[in-house]
Structure formats: C-alpha cells, structure tokens
N, C-alpha and C positions, 0 to 999 in steps of 0.2 A: 365832342367825341376825340380829338388832336387829342386832350392830355391824359381822357380812357385809356387811348392807347398807349398813351407814353408809361400811366400805370400798370399796365398789364392787365387793362378789367378792359372786357370787350362784350357787350351784350349785341350778339346779333338780331337782328334788326327784324320786326317779328313780318316773314312775304306773306300776300297770296294774289291766287292768282285771277284775272280779269275776263277767264272765261265763266260766264254763265251768270254774271255780274251784270246788274243794269246801270247802265248810262243814260241821264237824263239832261237833252241839248238843249237851252234857252238859245234860240233866237240860227234857225237851220236856215243861215243864210251861202253864201262859200264858204268864210272859216267854216261855218257849222256843221257846213256839210263833206269839208276836208274834213274833222272829227268822226264824223258818224261814219266814214267808208274805213277811219283806222281802228275804230270801237270794234268795228262787225268785225274785221281782219283776226282781232284778238278774240271772237268771239261771244261778243257781248253783246247784251238785246241792248236795243235804244227807243229812247221816247225823244218824241220831239216836241215841243213848241213854240208857236210863233206867229207872232198877229196878222203873217202873211200866208196867202195858201201857196204850198209846197207843192211843187207839179206833181199829180200820181205816177208821174213816170219814173222819178227818182225814189219815192216811197215805195214804191214797189219793188226797182230796182236795185235799193239798199236795206232792204228789211224794216225801216225804219216805222214806229207803227205815231201817232198825232197824236195828242192826248191833251187835256186842261193842266194848266200849271198847276192848280191842285194836285192830280194823279201823276202829275211827274213826279213833283216833290215827297208823297207818298211812296210812291215806288223804288226810287232811284239809289242805287251807293252810290252813284257820284252825281253832282248836279255839275254842270259845264257852261257858261254863260260866256252869249255871242251874240247880244244882240248891241245896237247901237244907243244912245242914252237921250231918252225925248222925253215926255211928263209920261207915260206909261210904266218907263222901265227906270223911270228917278226912285231909289230906294227900293226896288222890287224886291229887294230879300233884306226884309225886316225882320222884325220878333215876331212876326202873323208867321213870313216864309219859313221861318227857318223851327217855329212852331210844327208845321203839316211838314218838316222833312223827317224823312225816317230815322230812326232810334241810331245812331253811328255812319250818316251818312259823311259822305266828302260834298265841298265846294270850292268848283274849279271857276277861279275869274280870272281872262283876260280879257276881256272887253272894257267897259269905261269904269272908272272907281265908285262913284257915284249910284251906279247901279246896286251896290251893296251899302246900306249903312252899316256903319263900320262900330258904332256905337253895339247894334244890337248882335251885329257877326261873333265879337269881344263877349258878348252876355252866351251867345251859342255855343261857342267854346271852351267860356269857364263851367258850363252848368255842364258841360258835357252834353247837352242835345246833339251837339255835329262829332265827329272824331277828329276833324281836321277841315283845312283851307288851304288853299295854294293864289298863290295872291300877284297878280303880274301888274296891275294896278291899282290908284289906292284912291279916293277924294281928295286927298293934298299930297300931290307930288312934289319934292320930296316926299317921303312919308315924315313928319315931324321928330324928333329927337324923343320924344316923348310921348311917343303911341302906343296902347295897348298891344298893338298891335307887331312889335319890334321883337 
C-alpha cells in the first residue's frame, strides 16, 4: 500500500457496515461474552456456540441466540473463535467446517492456533470459499517463514 501511495496510486478500500451483519461466536466464555457485547452495540445479530451451558440471563440480556456449530457456520458473516484447545476443538476449523461456512464469510481466531487446521484455511482462502481471515495465533509460533499464511 505504501508503494502505491508513493506512486500516486490509491485504491480506496471497500468498506461495509457491521449493522445487520451476523457474527458467530464460537466459545461464549469471558472473552466471547465481551465480544458479544461489542457486536450487539454495533447492531449485529449474534449467534453463539459453546460446549457448556450459557446462563439464560446473559443470553436474554445480550440478545444472543445459541445454535449448533453447523448452523452458526452457515449463517455467520463473521466467525470469531474464543475456545480453549481441547480434544473437541483441535482442528475444529477444517475442510468440512470451511465448506459449511457462508460464502464470503470471514474467520477471526484469537483463541488457540491449533483450533484452525492451517492447510484447510489456506485452501478455503485460495478457492475463495471464505473472504478472509484474521489470525492472532498460529499452530506453530512464530509463524514459519515459509508458511503460506504469510
């Protein structure tokens, strides 16, 4: 982008509103709940999925709807991950999960790197199945120099 600006080329990034978009929150613990509150403030519809029971009081006050993992993937414009790494979450986001995601959706992972199978993520990005991914964590950290995610 910097080189483009210096060459007097600037393409304005395409922006969109979060209002009325659907956010899927995988893992509705403390971090997930904090994200839910912010998403609701932006006018987003919020779907949640967790392996533990979430208090009905929170669900009602936040306006979040708990759904199955496949339903969340099919409906969410953005999927944000806030789960621990355990036997059920290891490579939870694999080829099958990416195929279930809404076309053009975005994945955000700030939980544990191994929740996302990186090779499957690369395939989903390269084929255009999902529009993008924001990753704060990786299976191997630091991210290897030769990683296709660089």
